[in-house]
Biopython code that builds the backbone (N, CA, C, O; Angstrom):
import numpy as np
from Bio.PDB.StructureBuilder import StructureBuilder

atoms = [
    (1, "MET", "N", (-52.982, -54.420, 18.373)),
    (1, "MET", "CA", (-51.684, -53.815, 18.242)),
    (1, "MET", "C", (-51.689, -52.844, 17.073)),
    (1, "MET", "O", (-52.112, -53.191, 15.970)),
    (2, "ALA", "N", (-51.217, -51.627, 17.315)),
    (2, "ALA", "CA", (-51.218, -50.597, 16.282)),
    (2, "ALA", "C", (-50.034, -50.770, 15.345)),
    (2, "ALA", "O", (-48.955, -51.199, 15.753)),
    (3, "ILE", "N", (-50.252, -50.435, 14.102)),
    (3, "ILE", "CA", (-49.190, -50.524, 13.104)),
    (3, "ILE", "C", (-48.405, -49.217, 13.134)),
    (3, "ILE", "O", (-48.981, -48.131, 13.083)),
    (4, "SER", "N", (-47.088, -49.339, 13.217)),
    (4, "SER", "CA", (-46.261, -48.133, 13.242)),
    (4, "SER", "C", (-46.069, -47.607, 11.826)),
    (4, "SER", "O", (-46.064, -48.375, 10.865)),
    (5, "THR", "N", (-45.911, -46.304, 11.705)),
    (5, "THR", "CA", (-45.726, -45.646, 10.419)),
    (5, "THR", "C", (-44.317, -45.093, 10.339)),
    (5, "THR", "O", (-43.852, -44.416, 11.256)),
    (6, "ASP", "N", (-43.643, -45.384, 9.241)),
    (6, "ASP", "CA", (-42.303, -44.851, 9.016)),
    (6, "ASP", "C", (-42.448, -43.516, 8.282)),
    (6, "ASP", "O", (-42.708, -43.487, 7.079)),
    (7, "TYR", "N", (-42.278, -42.416, 9.014)),
    (7, "TYR", "CA", (-42.457, -41.096, 8.434)),
    (7, "TYR", "C", (-41.286, -40.663, 7.565)),
    (7, "TYR", "O", (-41.392, -39.683, 6.829)),
    (8, "ASP", "N", (-40.176, -41.379, 7.641)),
    (8, "ASP", "CA", (-39.018, -41.049, 6.816)),
    (8, "ASP", "C", (-39.059, -41.726, 5.452)),
    (8, "ASP", "O", (-38.276, -41.381, 4.568)),
    (9, "ALA", "N", (-39.955, -42.678, 5.273)),
    (9, "ALA", "CA", (-40.059, -43.381, 3.998)),
    (9, "ALA", "C", (-40.663, -42.452, 2.948)),
    (9, "ALA", "O", (-41.554, -41.666, 3.269)),
    (10, "PRO", "N", (-40.198, -42.525, 1.703)),
    (10, "PRO", "CA", (-40.776, -41.673, 0.650)),
    (10, "PRO", "C", (-42.231, -42.035, 0.402)),
    (10, "PRO", "O", (-42.598, -43.210, 0.410)),
    (11, "ARG", "N", (-43.048, -41.028, 0.184)),
    (11, "ARG", "CA", (-44.479, -41.225, -0.041)),
    (11, "ARG", "C", (-44.816, -40.964, -1.496)),
    (11, "ARG", "O", (-44.269, -40.055, -2.119)),
    (12, "HIS", "N", (-45.706, -41.756, -2.022)),
    (12, "HIS", "CA", (-46.182, -41.587, -3.390)),
    (12, "HIS", "C", (-47.683, -41.439, -3.345)),
    (12, "HIS", "O", (-48.386, -42.423, -3.111)),
    (13, "PRO", "N", (-48.210, -40.223, -3.566)),
    (13, "PRO", "CA", (-49.661, -40.044, -3.533)),
    (13, "PRO", "C", (-50.344, -40.843, -4.638)),
    (13, "PRO", "O", (-49.804, -40.985, -5.735)),
    (14, "ALA", "N", (-51.504, -41.349, -4.350)),
    (14, "ALA", "CA", (-52.260, -42.148, -5.310)),
    (14, "ALA", "C", (-52.701, -41.284, -6.476)),
    (14, "ALA", "O", (-53.171, -40.162, -6.289)),
    (15, "GLY", "N", (-52.547, -41.810, -7.674)),
    (15, "GLY", "CA", (-53.008, -41.106, -8.862)),
    (15, "GLY", "C", (-52.048, -40.052, -9.379)),
    (15, "GLY", "O", (-52.412, -39.300, -10.283)),
    (16, "ASN", "N", (-50.839, -39.963, -8.848)),
    (16, "ASN", "CA", (-49.880, -38.968, -9.297)),
    (16, "ASN", "C", (-48.881, -39.638, -10.218)),
    (16, "ASN", "O", (-47.901, -40.223, -9.757)),
    (17, "ASP", "N", (-49.127, -39.557, -11.543)),
    (17, "ASP", "CA", (-48.242, -40.178, -12.515)),
    (17, "ASP", "C", (-46.983, -39.353, -12.755)),
    (17, "ASP", "O", (-45.973, -39.886, -13.214)),
    (18, "LEU", "N", (-47.034, -38.061, -12.450)),
    (18, "LEU", "CA", (-45.872, -37.206, -12.696)),
    (18, "LEU", "C", (-44.718, -37.528, -11.765)),
    (18, "LEU", "O", (-43.566, -37.245, -12.095)),
    (19, "ALA", "N", (-45.002, -38.116, -10.604)),
    (19, "ALA", "CA", (-43.940, -38.456, -9.667)),
    (19, "ALA", "C", (-43.026, -39.532, -10.232)),
    (19, "ALA", "O", (-41.855, -39.605, -9.859)),
    (20, "GLU", "N", (-43.543, -40.366, -11.125)),
    (20, "GLU", "CA", (-42.769, -41.453, -11.713)),
    (20, "GLU", "C", (-42.024, -41.024, -12.969)),
    (20, "GLU", "O", (-41.106, -41.724, -13.395)),
    (21, "ASP", "N", (-42.385, -39.904, -13.572)),
    (21, "ASP", "CA", (-41.776, -39.476, -14.826)),
    (21, "ASP", "C", (-40.378, -38.920, -14.588)),
    (21, "ASP", "O", (-40.111, -38.281, -13.570)),
    (22, "SER", "N", (-39.508, -39.172, -15.530)),
    (22, "SER", "CA", (-38.153, -38.634, -15.442)),
    (22, "SER", "C", (-38.129, -37.246, -16.073)),
    (22, "SER", "O", (-39.091, -36.828, -16.717)),
    (23, "LEU", "N", (-37.037, -36.551, -15.882)),
    (23, "LEU", "CA", (-36.885, -35.211, -16.435)),
    (23, "LEU", "C", (-36.914, -35.245, -17.962)),
    (23, "LEU", "O", (-37.468, -34.347, -18.596)),
    (24, "GLU", "N", (-36.319, -36.282, -18.550)),
    (24, "GLU", "CA", (-36.299, -36.396, -20.010)),
    (24, "GLU", "C", (-37.707, -36.593, -20.562)),
    (24, "GLU", "O", (-38.055, -36.024, -21.596)),
    (25, "GLU", "N", (-38.527, -37.406, -19.868)),
    (25, "GLU", "CA", (-39.894, -37.630, -20.325)),
    (25, "GLU", "C", (-40.719, -36.351, -20.241)),
    (25, "GLU", "O", (-41.505, -36.057, -21.142)),
    (26, "LEU", "N", (-40.543, -35.591, -19.166)),
    (26, "LEU", "CA", (-41.277, -34.338, -19.023)),
    (26, "LEU", "C", (-40.849, -33.324, -20.069)),
    (26, "LEU", "O", (-41.691, -32.605, -20.606)),
    (27, "THR", "N", (-39.559, -33.249, -20.370)),
    (27, "THR", "CA", (-39.058, -32.328, -21.393)),
    (27, "THR", "C", (-39.578, -32.720, -22.773)),
    (27, "THR", "O", (-39.960, -31.856, -23.562)),
    (28, "ALA", "N", (-39.592, -34.011, -23.064)),
    (28, "ALA", "CA", (-40.102, -34.475, -24.347)),
    (28, "ALA", "C", (-41.593, -34.195, -24.468)),
    (28, "ALA", "O", (-42.066, -33.814, -25.539)),
    (29, "ARG", "N", (-42.337, -34.378, -23.385)),
    (29, "ARG", "CA", (-43.766, -34.117, -23.402)),
    (29, "ARG", "C", (-44.048, -32.634, -23.648)),
    (29, "ARG", "O", (-44.988, -32.288, -24.364)),
    (30, "ARG", "N", (-43.227, -31.756, -23.051)),
    (30, "ARG", "CA", (-43.406, -30.320, -23.245)),
    (30, "ARG", "C", (-43.100, -29.920, -24.679)),
    (30, "ARG", "O", (-43.809, -29.094, -25.253)),
    (31, "SER", "N", (-42.042, -30.500, -25.273)),
    (31, "SER", "CA", (-41.682, -30.144, -26.642)),
    (31, "SER", "C", (-42.709, -30.670, -27.641)),
    (31, "SER", "O", (-42.865, -30.098, -28.720)),
    (32, "ASN", "N", (-43.407, -31.744, -27.302)),
    (32, "ASN", "CA", (-44.446, -32.289, -28.179)),
    (32, "ASN", "C", (-45.764, -31.547, -28.047)),
    (32, "ASN", "O", (-46.698, -31.814, -28.802)),
    (33, "GLY", "N", (-45.857, -30.618, -27.101)),
    (33, "GLY", "CA", (-47.082, -29.846, -26.949)),
    (33, "GLY", "C", (-48.121, -30.537, -26.094)),
    (33, "GLY", "O", (-49.302, -30.205, -26.190)),
    (34, "GLN", "N", (-47.730, -31.480, -25.267)),
    (34, "GLN", "CA", (-48.682, -32.194, -24.440)),
    (34, "GLN", "C", (-48.888, -31.533, -23.091)),
    (34, "GLN", "O", (-49.651, -32.043, -22.270)),
    (35, "SER", "N", (-48.233, -30.422, -22.845)),
    (35, "SER", "CA", (-48.379, -29.773, -21.547)),
    (35, "SER", "C", (-49.709, -29.031, -21.477)),
    (35, "SER", "O", (-50.277, -28.666, -22.507)),
    (36, "ALA", "N", (-50.190, -28.815, -20.293)),
    (36, "ALA", "CA", (-51.458, -28.126, -20.094)),
    (36, "ALA", "C", (-51.275, -26.646, -20.380)),
    (36, "ALA", "O", (-50.268, -26.053, -19.995)),
    (37, "SER", "N", (-52.240, -26.058, -21.050)),
    (37, "SER", "CA", (-52.166, -24.635, -21.343)),
    (37, "SER", "C", (-53.127, -23.882, -20.427)),
    (37, "SER", "O", (-54.174, -24.404, -20.043)),
    (38, "VAL", "N", (-52.765, -22.672, -20.091)),
    (38, "VAL", "CA", (-53.563, -21.840, -19.201)),
    (38, "VAL", "C", (-54.063, -20.651, -20.002)),
    (38, "VAL", "O", (-53.282, -19.942, -20.637)),
    (39, "ASP", "N", (-55.354, -20.441, -19.966)),
    (39, "ASP", "CA", (-55.943, -19.304, -20.655)),
    (39, "ASP", "C", (-55.895, -18.104, -19.713)),
    (39, "ASP", "O", (-56.599, -18.076, -18.704)),
    (40, "VAL", "N", (-55.075, -17.126, -20.038)),
    (40, "VAL", "CA", (-54.846, -15.990, -19.160)),
    (40, "VAL", "C", (-56.094, -15.125, -19.036)),
    (40, "VAL", "O", (-56.345, -14.555, -17.974)),
    (41, "ASP", "N", (-56.874, -15.018, -20.100)),
    (41, "ASP", "CA", (-58.050, -14.149, -20.080)),
    (41, "ASP", "C", (-59.107, -14.631, -19.083)),
    (41, "ASP", "O", (-59.837, -13.815, -18.520)),
    (42, "ASP", "N", (-59.198, -15.927, -18.860)),
    (42, "ASP", "CA", (-60.195, -16.448, -17.922)),
    (42, "ASP", "C", (-59.816, -16.171, -16.475)),
    (42, "ASP", "O", (-60.690, -16.085, -15.613)),
    (43, "ASN", "N", (-58.523, -16.032, -16.198)),
    (43, "ASN", "CA", (-58.077, -15.886, -14.815)),
    (43, "ASN", "C", (-58.267, -14.482, -14.268)),
    (43, "ASN", "O", (-58.447, -14.330, -13.059)),
    (44, "ASP", "N", (-58.236, -13.458, -15.092)),
    (44, "ASP", "CA", (-58.303, -12.095, -14.578)),
    (44, "ASP", "C", (-59.706, -11.485, -14.644)),
    (44, "ASP", "O", (-59.864, -10.294, -14.377)),
    (45, "VAL", "N", (-60.700, -12.256, -14.985)),
    (45, "VAL", "CA", (-62.056, -11.743, -15.044)),
    (45, "VAL", "C", (-62.558, -11.500, -13.627)),
    (45, "VAL", "O", (-62.547, -12.407, -12.795)),
    (46, "GLY", "N", (-62.997, -10.281, -13.355)),
    (46, "GLY", "CA", (-63.546, -9.959, -12.061)),
    (46, "GLY", "C", (-62.506, -9.719, -10.984)),
    (46, "GLY", "O", (-62.868, -9.538, -9.821)),
    (47, "PHE", "N", (-61.232, -9.712, -11.329)),
    (47, "PHE", "CA", (-60.191, -9.488, -10.331)),
    (47, "PHE", "C", (-59.940, -7.995, -10.196)),
    (47, "PHE", "O", (-59.643, -7.316, -11.179)),
    (48, "GLU", "N", (-60.060, -7.490, -8.979)),
    (48, "GLU", "CA", (-59.858, -6.073, -8.734)),
    (48, "GLU", "C", (-59.032, -5.902, -7.467)),
    (48, "GLU", "O", (-59.292, -6.555, -6.456)),
    (49, "LEU", "N", (-58.059, -5.041, -7.522)),
    (49, "LEU", "CA", (-57.217, -4.804, -6.362)),
    (49, "LEU", "C", (-58.002, -4.095, -5.274)),
    (49, "LEU", "O", (-58.864, -3.268, -5.571)),
    (50, "PRO", "N", (-57.711, -4.413, -3.998)),
    (50, "PRO", "CA", (-58.408, -3.721, -2.918)),
    (50, "PRO", "C", (-58.068, -2.237, -2.917)),
    (50, "PRO", "O", (-56.908, -1.860, -3.087)),
    (51, "GLY", "N", (-59.061, -1.415, -2.731)),
    (51, "GLY", "CA", (-58.864, 0.025, -2.720)),
    (51, "GLY", "C", (-58.956, 0.664, -4.087)),
    (51, "GLY", "O", (-58.791, 1.878, -4.205)),
    (52, "ALA", "N", (-59.215, -0.122, -5.135)),
    (52, "ALA", "CA", (-59.288, 0.430, -6.484)),
    (52, "ALA", "C", (-60.477, 1.377, -6.639)),
    (52, "ALA", "O", (-60.450, 2.284, -7.471)),
    (53, "GLU", "N", (-61.522, 1.163, -5.836)),
    (53, "GLU", "CA", (-62.686, 2.051, -5.916)),
    (53, "GLU", "C", (-62.376, 3.429, -5.355)),
    (53, "GLU", "O", (-63.145, 4.369, -5.559)),
    (54, "LEU", "N", (-61.258, 3.561, -4.650)),
    (54, "LEU", "CA", (-60.863, 4.851, -4.075)),
    (54, "LEU", "C", (-59.836, 5.585, -4.932)),
    (54, "LEU", "O", (-59.179, 6.507, -4.449)),
    (55, "ALA", "N", (-59.690, 5.194, -6.186)),
    (55, "ALA", "CA", (-58.657, 5.773, -7.042)),
    (55, "ALA", "C", (-58.862, 7.269, -7.260)),
    (55, "ALA", "O", (-57.886, 8.007, -7.398)),
    (56, "ASP", "N", (-60.095, 7.724, -7.292)),
    (56, "ASP", "CA", (-60.359, 9.138, -7.541)),
    (56, "ASP", "C", (-60.426, 9.959, -6.261)),
    (56, "ASP", "O", (-60.580, 11.179, -6.323)),
    (57, "GLU", "N", (-60.315, 9.324, -5.119)),
    (57, "GLU", "CA", (-60.394, 10.013, -3.837)),
    (57, "GLU", "C", (-59.034, 10.591, -3.466)),
    (57, "GLU", "O", (-57.996, 9.998, -3.761)),
    (58, "GLU", "N", (-59.047, 11.735, -2.828)),
    (58, "GLU", "CA", (-57.823, 12.334, -2.330)),
    (58, "GLU", "C", (-57.797, 12.168, -0.814)),
    (58, "GLU", "O", (-58.702, 12.621, -0.113)),
    (59, "LEU", "N", (-56.760, 11.520, -0.323)),
    (59, "LEU", "CA", (-56.646, 11.264, 1.101)),
    (59, "LEU", "C", (-55.781, 12.340, 1.737)),
    (59, "LEU", "O", (-54.672, 12.610, 1.275)),
    (60, "THR", "N", (-56.283, 12.944, 2.784)),
    (60, "THR", "CA", (-55.520, 13.964, 3.491)),
    (60, "THR", "C", (-55.307, 13.523, 4.918)),
    (60, "THR", "O", (-56.220, 13.008, 5.564)),
    (61, "VAL", "N", (-54.092, 13.727, 5.412)),
    (61, "VAL", "CA", (-53.723, 13.354, 6.767)),
    (61, "VAL", "C", (-53.107, 14.574, 7.426)),
    (61, "VAL", "O", (-52.179, 15.167, 6.875)),
    (62, "PRO", "N", (-53.600, 14.961, 8.586)),
    (62, "PRO", "CA", (-52.991, 16.112, 9.257)),
    (62, "PRO", "C", (-51.611, 15.734, 9.809)),
    (62, "PRO", "O", (-51.449, 14.683, 10.428)),
    (63, "VAL", "N", (-50.634, 16.590, 9.581)),
    (63, "VAL", "CA", (-49.279, 16.361, 10.070)),
    (63, "VAL", "C", (-49.101, 17.155, 11.354)),
    (63, "VAL", "O", (-49.271, 18.374, 11.382)),
    (64, "VAL", "N", (-48.755, 16.434, 12.420)),
    (64, "VAL", "CA", (-48.568, 17.054, 13.724)),
    (64, "VAL", "C", (-47.067, 17.196, 13.953)),
    (64, "VAL", "O", (-46.345, 16.204, 13.861)),
    (65, "PRO", "N", (-46.576, 18.396, 14.248)),
    (65, "PRO", "CA", (-45.135, 18.554, 14.463)),
    (65, "PRO", "C", (-44.685, 17.815, 15.730)),
    (65, "PRO", "O", (-45.470, 17.581, 16.649)),
    (66, "MET", "N", (-43.408, 17.460, 15.745)),
    (66, "MET", "CA", (-42.846, 16.738, 16.877)),
    (66, "MET", "C", (-42.837, 17.639, 18.107)),
    (66, "MET", "O", (-42.496, 18.819, 18.014)),
    (67, "ARG", "N", (-43.208, 17.089, 19.247)),
    (67, "ARG", "CA", (-43.258, 17.853, 20.490)),
    (67, "ARG", "C", (-41.877, 17.904, 21.123)),
    (67, "ARG", "O", (-40.953, 17.224, 20.678)),
    (68, "GLY", "N", (-41.746, 18.713, 22.161)),
    (68, "GLY", "CA", (-40.464, 18.874, 22.833)),
    (68, "GLY", "C", (-40.014, 17.654, 23.608)),
    (68, "GLY", "O", (-38.817, 17.476, 23.835)),
    (69, "ASP", "N", (-40.955, 16.801, 24.023)),
    (69, "ASP", "CA", (-40.578, 15.615, 24.781)),
    (69, "ASP", "C", (-40.504, 14.370, 23.895)),
    (69, "ASP", "O", (-40.572, 13.252, 24.406)),
    (70, "GLU", "N", (-40.367, 14.541, 22.588)),
    (70, "GLU", "CA", (-40.277, 13.435, 21.653)),
    (70, "GLU", "C", (-38.946, 13.486, 20.901)),
    (70, "GLU", "O", (-38.300, 14.531, 20.820)),
    (71, "PHE", "N", (-38.560, 12.351, 20.361)),
    (71, "PHE", "CA", (-37.354, 12.287, 19.537)),
    (71, "PHE", "C", (-37.600, 11.334, 18.380)),
    (71, "PHE", "O", (-38.494, 10.490, 18.433)),
    (72, "ARG", "N", (-36.795, 11.478, 17.332)),
    (72, "ARG", "CA", (-36.894, 10.604, 16.164)),
    (72, "ARG", "C", (-35.713, 9.647, 16.208)),
    (72, "ARG", "O", (-34.561, 10.079, 16.214)),
    (73, "CYS", "N", (-35.992, 8.356, 16.238)),
    (73, "CYS", "CA", (-34.949, 7.334, 16.288)),
    (73, "CYS", "C", (-34.163, 7.355, 14.984)),
    (73, "CYS", "O", (-34.748, 7.399, 13.902)),
    (74, "SER", "N", (-32.852, 7.324, 15.086)),
    (74, "SER", "CA", (-32.019, 7.368, 13.887)),
    (74, "SER", "C", (-31.895, 6.001, 13.222)),
    (74, "SER", "O", (-31.284, 5.888, 12.159)),
    (75, "SER", "N", (-32.463, 4.961, 13.830)),
    (75, "SER", "CA", (-32.419, 3.637, 13.233)),
    (75, "SER", "C", (-33.731, 3.303, 12.521)),
    (75, "SER", "O", (-33.711, 2.921, 11.350)),
    (76, "CYS", "N", (-34.877, 3.440, 13.208)),
    (76, "CYS", "CA", (-36.174, 3.098, 12.605)),
    (76, "CYS", "C", (-36.924, 4.328, 12.092)),
    (76, "CYS", "O", (-37.930, 4.190, 11.397)),
    (77, "PHE", "N", (-36.445, 5.531, 12.426)),
    (77, "PHE", "CA", (-37.009, 6.802, 11.985)),
    (77, "PHE", "C", (-38.435, 7.038, 12.476)),
    (77, "PHE", "O", (-39.178, 7.812, 11.872)),
    (78, "LEU", "N", (-38.820, 6.377, 13.569)),
    (78, "LEU", "CA", (-40.122, 6.619, 14.183)),
    (78, "LEU", "C", (-39.974, 7.641, 15.301)),
    (78, "LEU", "O", (-38.910, 7.767, 15.908)),
    (79, "VAL", "N", (-41.053, 8.369, 15.564)),
    (79, "VAL", "CA", (-41.052, 9.358, 16.645)),
    (79, "VAL", "C", (-41.510, 8.668, 17.921)),
    (79, "VAL", "O", (-42.573, 8.050, 17.954)),
    (80, "HIS", "N", (-40.697, 8.778, 18.976)),
    (80, "HIS", "CA", (-40.976, 8.150, 20.264)),
    (80, "HIS", "C", (-40.962, 9.210, 21.360)),
    (80, "HIS", "O", (-40.432, 10.305, 21.175)),
    (81, "HIS", "N", (-41.551, 8.869, 22.503)),
    (81, "HIS", "CA", (-41.472, 9.708, 23.690)),
    (81, "HIS", "C", (-40.066, 9.569, 24.286)),
    (81, "HIS", "O", (-39.412, 8.541, 24.106)),
    (82, "ARG", "N", (-39.609, 10.599, 24.990)),
    (82, "ARG", "CA", (-38.267, 10.586, 25.581)),
    (82, "ARG", "C", (-38.053, 9.417, 26.535)),
    (82, "ARG", "O", (-36.912, 9.011, 26.754)),
    (83, "SER", "N", (-39.119, 8.869, 27.105)),
    (83, "SER", "CA", (-38.977, 7.734, 28.015)),
    (83, "SER", "C", (-38.492, 6.482, 27.290)),
    (83, "SER", "O", (-38.028, 5.544, 27.939)),
    (84, "GLN", "N", (-38.589, 6.444, 25.961)),
    (84, "GLN", "CA", (-38.137, 5.291, 25.198)),
    (84, "GLN", "C", (-36.746, 5.487, 24.612)),
    (84, "GLN", "O", (-36.310, 4.691, 23.781)),
    (85, "LEU", "N", (-36.049, 6.526, 25.030)),
    (85, "LEU", "CA", (-34.685, 6.763, 24.566)),
    (85, "LEU", "C", (-33.753, 5.805, 25.284)),
    (85, "LEU", "O", (-33.654, 5.840, 26.511)),
    (86, "ALA", "N", (-33.070, 4.953, 24.541)),
    (86, "ALA", "CA", (-32.170, 3.971, 25.143)),
    (86, "ALA", "C", (-30.761, 4.522, 25.253)),
    (86, "ALA", "O", (-30.140, 4.440, 26.313)),
    (87, "ARG", "N", (-30.255, 5.081, 24.165)),
    (87, "ARG", "CA", (-28.884, 5.616, 24.148)),
    (87, "ARG", "C", (-28.716, 6.487, 22.923)),
    (87, "ARG", "O", (-29.632, 6.637, 22.114)),
    (88, "GLU", "N", (-27.557, 7.045, 22.803)),
    (88, "GLU", "CA", (-27.214, 7.825, 21.611)),
    (88, "GLU", "C", (-25.964, 7.214, 21.003)),
    (88, "GLU", "O", (-25.004, 6.901, 21.707)),
    (89, "ARG", "N", (-25.986, 7.050, 19.713)),
    (89, "ARG", "CA", (-24.848, 6.519, 18.981)),
    (89, "ARG", "C", (-24.347, 7.586, 18.031)),
    (89, "ARG", "O", (-25.057, 7.978, 17.106)),
    (90, "ASN", "N", (-23.139, 8.056, 18.249)),
    (90, "ASN", "CA", (-22.543, 9.128, 17.457)),
    (90, "ASN", "C", (-23.422, 10.378, 17.479)),
    (90, "ASN", "O", (-23.532, 11.085, 16.477)),
    (91, "GLY", "N", (-24.043, 10.645, 18.623)),
    (91, "GLY", "CA", (-24.880, 11.814, 18.783)),
    (91, "GLY", "C", (-26.290, 11.664, 18.253)),
    (91, "GLY", "O", (-27.077, 12.608, 18.326)),
    (92, "ALA", "N", (-26.630, 10.490, 17.716)),
    (92, "ALA", "CA", (-27.962, 10.251, 17.169)),
    (92, "ALA", "C", (-28.751, 9.390, 18.139)),
    (92, "ALA", "O", (-28.234, 8.374, 18.605)),
    (93, "PRO", "N", (-30.000, 9.765, 18.464)),
    (93, "PRO", "CA", (-30.789, 9.001, 19.436)),
    (93, "PRO", "C", (-31.230, 7.637, 18.878)),
    (93, "PRO", "O", (-31.534, 7.502, 17.693)),
    (94, "ILE", "N", (-31.256, 6.631, 19.765)),
    (94, "ILE", "CA", (-31.702, 5.274, 19.421)),
    (94, "ILE", "C", (-32.778, 4.883, 20.430)),
    (94, "ILE", "O", (-32.596, 5.054, 21.635)),
    (95, "CYS", "N", (-33.904, 4.357, 19.933)),
    (95, "CYS", "CA", (-35.003, 3.964, 20.824)),
    (95, "CYS", "C", (-34.708, 2.604, 21.466)),
    (95, "CYS", "O", (-33.767, 1.914, 21.076)),
    (96, "THR", "N", (-35.521, 2.235, 22.447)),
    (96, "THR", "CA", (-35.309, 0.979, 23.166)),
    (96, "THR", "C", (-35.561, -0.234, 22.270)),
    (96, "THR", "O", (-34.951, -1.283, 22.483)),
    (97, "GLU", "N", (-36.429, -0.121, 21.289)),
    (97, "GLU", "CA", (-36.710, -1.245, 20.388)),
    (97, "GLU", "C", (-35.556, -1.515, 19.447)),
    (97, "GLU", "O", (-35.336, -2.664, 19.064)),
    (98, "CYS", "N", (-34.820, -0.497, 19.066)),
    (98, "CYS", "CA", (-33.726, -0.669, 18.104)),
    (98, "CYS", "C", (-32.381, -0.957, 18.774)),
    (98, "CYS", "O", (-31.451, -1.429, 18.121)),
    (99, "SER", "N", (-32.277, -0.673, 20.083)),
    (99, "SER", "CA", (-30.982, -0.868, 20.725)),
    (99, "SER", "C", (-30.712, -2.310, 21.068)),
    (99, "SER", "O", (-29.656, -2.627, 21.615)),
]
sb = StructureBuilder()
sb.init_structure("model")
sb.init_model(0)
sb.init_chain("A")
sb.init_seg("    ")
for serial, (resi, resn, name, xyz) in enumerate(atoms, 1):
    if name == "N":
        sb.init_residue(resn, " ", resi, " ")
    sb.init_atom(name, np.array(xyz, "f"), 0.0, 1.0, " ", f" {name:<3s}", serial, name[0])
structure = sb.get_structure()
């Protein structure tokens, strides 16, 4: 026979003494200097944002003008084909995704 588990009962992980501490005890421990300190210099060693090696590169993108069978949605400001025109609100076109 299998033992049923009460998933609504509060759980206390083994070895977690902080779960038993009250707010007053934690505040007193912090004021006494017993809290763990984090050395900031050790954490940022070797950390580099993606694309940082491209800082000196100049990126160029060709801009293509809007064609006659396209429109710019007044809600999402994306250029869509006329087949995706759902309606016009106050004379401004709205695409099918935004309507």
